[in-house]
C-alpha positions in Angstrom: -10.7 0.3 -12.6 -9.4 -3.2 -12.8 -6.8 -4.8 -15.1 -6.6 -8.5 -15.9 -2.9 -9.6 -15.8 -1.5 -10.9 -19.2 -1.5 -14.6 -18.0 -5.3 -14.5 -17.5 -6.6 -11.9 -19.9 -7.4 -14.4 -22.8 -9.1 -16.8 -20.5 -11.2 -14.5 -18.3 -14.0 -12.1 -19.3 -15.4 -9.8 -16.7 -18.9 -8.4 -17.0 -20.8 -5.9 -14.9 -22.2 -7.6 -11.8 -19.4 -10.3 -11.7 -17.9 -11.0 -8.2 -14.0 -10.7 -8.3 -11.1 -10.3 -6.0 -8.9 -7.3 -6.8 -5.5 -6.4 -5.6 -5.0 -2.6 -5.4 -1.9 -1.0 -6.9 0.5 0.5 -4.5 1.1 3.5 -6.7 -2.5 4.3 -7.6 -5.1 3.0 -5.2 -7.9 3.8 -7.7 -6.7 1.0 -10.0 -6.2 -2.7 -9.3 -5.3 -6.1 -10.8 -8.2 -8.6 -10.9 -6.7 -11.8 -9.4 -9.8 -14.1 -9.2 -13.3 -14.2 -10.7 -15.9 -16.3 -8.9 -18.0 -18.8 -10.8 -21.9 -19.0 -10.3 -21.6 -22.0 -7.9 -19.0 -20.3 -5.9 -21.1 -17.1 -5.6 -24.2 -19.1 -4.5 -22.0 -20.9 -1.8 -20.7 -17.5 -0.6 -24.3 -16.2 -0.4 -25.5 -19.3 1.5 -22.6 -18.9 4.0 -23.4 -15.2 4.5 -20.2 -13.8 3.0 -22.2 -11.8 0.4 -25.3 -9.9 1.3 
């Protein structure tokens, strides 16, 4: 389960299938803070470079 920090929660919407970077909580490793959401052009670049399969 991911949580969007307060400074980003009104600007960022996450849908199923989106690619994000998440930072796991130290206390509960089953939960995390979402720190970055990739845009479509960024995802395409990552796929071309082989970072995503």
